[in-house]
C-alpha positions in Angstrom: -1.2 26.2 7.7 -1.9 25.9 4.0 -4.4 23.1 4.6 -6.3 25.0 7.3 -6.4 28.2 5.1 -7.5 26.2 2.1 -10.4 24.6 4.0 -11.5 28.0 5.3 -11.1 29.6 1.9 -13.6 27.2 0.4 -16.0 27.7 3.3 -16.0 31.5 3.0 -16.6 31.2 -0.7 -20.0 29.8 0.2 -21.0 32.9 2.2 -24.2 34.4 0.7 -24.6 31.6 -1.9 -27.6 29.9 -0.3 -31.2 30.8 -0.3 -33.0 30.9 3.1 -35.2 28.0 4.0 -36.1 27.0 7.6 -35.0 29.1 10.6 -32.5 27.4 12.9 -32.5 28.2 16.7 -31.0 25.1 18.5 -29.2 22.7 16.2 -28.5 19.2 17.6 -26.9 16.5 15.5 -26.5 13.2 17.3 -24.5 11.7 14.4 -21.5 14.0 15.3 -22.4 14.7 18.9 -23.0 18.5 18.9 -25.6 20.9 20.2 -25.4 24.6 19.5 -27.8 27.4 20.0 -27.8 29.3 16.7 -29.0 32.9 16.2 -32.7 33.1 15.3 -31.8 35.0 12.1 -29.9 32.0 10.7 -31.8 29.7 8.5 -30.8 26.1 7.5 -29.6 25.7 4.0 -28.8 22.6 1.9 -25.7 20.7 3.1 -22.6 21.7 1.1 -19.5 19.7 0.8 -20.2 17.8 4.0 -21.1 21.0 5.9 -24.3 21.9 7.7 -24.9 25.5 6.5 -26.9 28.3 8.1 -27.2 31.8 6.7 -29.0 35.0 7.5 -31.7 36.3 5.1 -29.6 39.2 3.9 -26.5 37.0 3.5 -24.6 39.1 5.9 -23.5 36.1 8.0 -23.2 32.3 7.8 -22.3 29.4 10.1 -20.8 26.1 8.9 -20.6 22.9 10.9 -18.8 19.7 9.8 -17.6 16.5 11.4 -13.8 16.0 11.2 -13.0 12.3 12.0 -9.2 12.7 11.9 -9.1 15.9 13.9 -5.9 16.5 16.0 -6.2 19.6 18.1 -2.4 19.4 18.9 -1.4 19.6 15.2 -4.1 22.2 14.5 -2.8 24.4 17.3 0.7 24.2 15.8 -0.7 25.3 12.5 -2.6 28.2 14.0 0.5 29.4 15.9 2.2 29.9 12.5 -0.2 32.8 11.9 -0.5 31.9 8.3 -1.1 33.8 5.1 -2.3 32.2 1.9 -3.3 33.2 -1.5 -5.6 30.8 -3.3 -6.7 32.4 -6.6 -8.6 35.6 -5.6 -8.7 34.6 -2.0 -6.5 36.1 0.7 -6.9 35.0 4.3 -5.0 35.5 7.5 -5.3 34.4 11.1 -5.6 37.7 12.9 -4.6 36.7 16.5 -3.2 33.8 18.5 -5.4 30.7 18.9 -7.2 30.3 22.2 -8.5 27.3 24.1 -12.2 26.9 24.0 -13.9 25.9 27.3 -16.2 23.0 26.9 -17.2 20.1 29.2 -16.1 16.5 28.5 -13.6 17.7 25.9 -11.5 20.5 24.5 -11.4 23.0 21.7 -9.4 25.7 20.0 -10.6 28.9 18.3 -8.9 31.6 16.2 -10.2 34.8 14.7 -9.7 35.2 10.9 -10.2 37.8 8.2 -9.8 37.7 4.5 -10.8 38.9 1.1 -12.7 37.1 -1.7 -12.3 39.0 -4.9 -13.5 42.5 -4.0 -15.4 41.3 -0.9 -13.9 41.2 2.6 -14.9 38.9 5.3 -14.3 38.4 9.0 -14.9 35.3 11.0 -14.0 32.8 13.8 -12.8 29.3 13.3 -13.4 26.7 16.0 -12.4 23.0 16.3 -13.8 20.8 19.1 -12.9 17.3 20.2 -14.9 15.3 22.9 -13.9 12.4 25.0 -16.4 10.2 23.2 -15.0 10.8 19.7 -17.1 13.9 19.0 -15.0 15.9 16.5 -16.2 18.8 14.4 -15.5 22.3 13.0 -17.7 25.3 13.6 -17.0 28.3 11.4 -18.7 31.7 11.6 -18.2 34.3 8.9 -19.7 37.8 8.3 -19.2 40.7 5.9 -17.0 43.3 7.7 -19.6 46.0 7.5 -21.9 43.6 9.5 -19.2 42.4 11.9 -20.3 44.7 14.8 -23.8 43.3 14.5 -22.6 39.7 14.6 -19.5 39.7 16.8 -21.3 39.2 20.1 -23.9 36.9 18.5 -21.2 34.6 17.2 -19.6 34.6 20.7 -22.9 33.5 22.3 -23.2 30.7 19.7 -19.7 29.4 20.5 -20.4 29.6 24.2 -23.5 27.5 23.8 -21.7 24.5 22.2 -22.2 21.3 24.0 -21.2 17.7 23.3 -24.0 15.2 23.1 -23.9 11.4 23.0 -23.3 10.1 19.5 -26.1 7.9 18.0 -24.7 5.8 15.2 -27.9 3.8 14.6 -29.1 6.1 11.7 -25.7 6.1 10.1 -25.4 2.3 10.3 -29.0 1.9 8.9 -28.3 4.2 6.0 -25.1 2.5 5.0 -26.7 -0.9 5.3 -29.5 0.2 3.1 -27.1 1.7 0.6 -24.9 -1.4 0.3 -27.3 -4.4 0.7 -27.6 -6.4 -2.5 -24.8 -4.4 -4.1 -21.6 -5.5 -5.8 -18.6 -3.4 -4.9 -15.7 -3.3 -7.4 -12.6 -1.4 -6.5 -11.2 0.6 -9.4 -7.6 0.0 -10.2 -5.8 3.2 -11.5 -4.6 3.0 -15.0 -2.5 5.1 -17.3 -4.2 8.4 -18.3 -5.9 8.8 -14.9 -8.8 6.5 -15.7 -9.8 3.5 -13.6 -10.5 -0.1 -14.7 -12.7 -2.4 -12.5 -10.8 -4.8 -10.2 -11.2 -8.5 -10.8 -12.8 -9.4 -7.5 -16.1 -7.8 -6.6 -17.5 -7.9 -3.1 -21.1 -9.0 -3.2 -23.1 -8.0 -0.2 -26.4 -9.7 0.5 -29.2 -8.2 2.6 -29.0 -11.1 5.1 -25.5 -10.1 6.1 -23.6 -12.7 4.0 -21.1 -12.2 1.2 -21.9 -14.1 -2.0 -19.0 -15.6 -4.0 -18.8 -15.9 -7.7 -19.2 -19.5 -9.0 -16.0 -20.9 -10.5 -16.0 -21.4 -14.3 -16.8 -24.9 -15.5 -13.7 -27.1 -15.3 -12.9 -30.8 -15.7 -13.9 -32.7 -12.6 -11.0 -33.6 -10.4 -10.5 -37.0 -8.9 -11.7 -36.8 -5.3 -9.3 -37.4 -2.5 -9.5 -40.8 -0.9 -9.1 -42.0 2.7 -9.1 -45.3 4.3 -11.4 -45.9 7.3 -12.5 -48.8 9.4 -16.2 -49.5 9.0 -16.4 -52.0 11.8 -15.7 -55.1 9.7 -12.9 -54.1 7.4 -10.7 -51.2 6.1 -12.4 -49.6 3.2 -11.4 -46.6 0.9 -13.9 -43.8 0.7 -13.8 -40.3 -0.8 -13.0 -37.4 1.4 -16.1 -35.2 1.8 -15.3 -31.6 2.4 -18.0 -29.8 4.5 -19.3 -26.7 2.8 -17.5 -23.5 3.9 -19.9 -21.0 5.5 -20.3 -17.7 3.6 -18.4 -14.7 4.8 -20.4 -12.2 7.0 -20.5 -8.4 6.6 -21.7 -5.6 8.9 -21.3 -1.8 9.3 -19.7 -0.5 12.5 -18.5 3.0 13.6 -14.8 2.8 14.3 -13.4 6.1 15.7 -16.6 7.7 14.4 -16.1 6.6 10.8 -18.6 4.2 9.1 -16.6 1.0 8.5 -17.4 -2.1 6.5 -16.3 -5.3 8.3 -16.1 -8.6 6.4 -15.3 -11.7 8.4 -14.5 -14.9 6.4 -15.3 -17.3 9.2 -15.5 -17.9 13.0 -12.3 -16.8 14.7 -11.0 -15.0 11.6 -10.0 -11.3 11.9 -12.3 -9.1 9.9 -11.2 -7.0 7.0 -11.9 -3.3 7.5 -12.9 -0.7 4.9 -13.5 2.9 5.9 -16.5 4.1 3.9 -16.9 7.6 2.4 -19.5 9.0 0.1 -18.9 12.2 -2.0 -22.0 12.8 -4.1 -22.7 9.4 -5.8 -19.0 8.3 -5.5 -18.2 5.6 -3.0 -14.7 5.2 -1.6 -13.5 2.3 0.6 -10.3 3.1 2.6 -9.6 5.9 0.2 -10.0 3.8 -3.0 -12.8 4.6 -5.4 -15.4 1.8 -5.8 -18.0 1.1 -8.4 -21.5 0.1 -7.1 -23.9 -2.2 -9.1 -26.7 -4.5 -8.3 -25.5 -8.0 -7.8 -27.4 -11.2 -8.9 -25.7 -13.7 -6.6 -27.9 -13.1 -3.5 -31.0 -15.1 -3.1 
């Protein structure tokens, strides 16, 4: 329960912290497979910590939408059944009633009412989590100041009732990641004493043509080539063994369980290495490990 409340605490902190921009109405995001009819008074704000944010002009209410790739409704329901009360600094939040199943075609969902206090300011809201049969997984959180709750209660309910799953289109996500990584050298950081990282010894050099370039070995003394004896039609002769050049490894981006994943295949028939990609600001992580990005000079 602590994890759920901590997430929600951060969300509610953002209430009223965004300036209005473009009004919302229907919001559809094919990258996470959601369609929701938002209230006309809500305006789209800048994304915040991975959330799509919508707020009213007077900052009385906000809606937050975020994909959650590892969402388990079963475990979430168990957390919500615990009720839960948490104190994170000046934030006190509580789930005010039992969780309820959310009716939605081609999937399932769970919702729970919440209330809390941020410093001297109280808030009320509804938390919803939804999971579709085609890997659509996301949170929808509505929050309002208590003195505006009667104004927003039914409007929030209408928004939740409008939620629909849509087919996920991964093409834009794949194109964006391909553009971000093409021609780059990725170096995993190895944790060191004092909490600082040092670059790992083996960078991954991704070329724009889909190949992985390898560092040239340092100059060494030439080795004596291996010999083999073959019949040339007239006599047995000894000739050097010629090793065919190894084709370069191939890389591509694929969505696996909704997550952008870097696949590197060393050769035909080889099982690809998989690295789940995440971007927090300018910081890249591969399967949870921080990675440095730089331009590589090995690609033609």
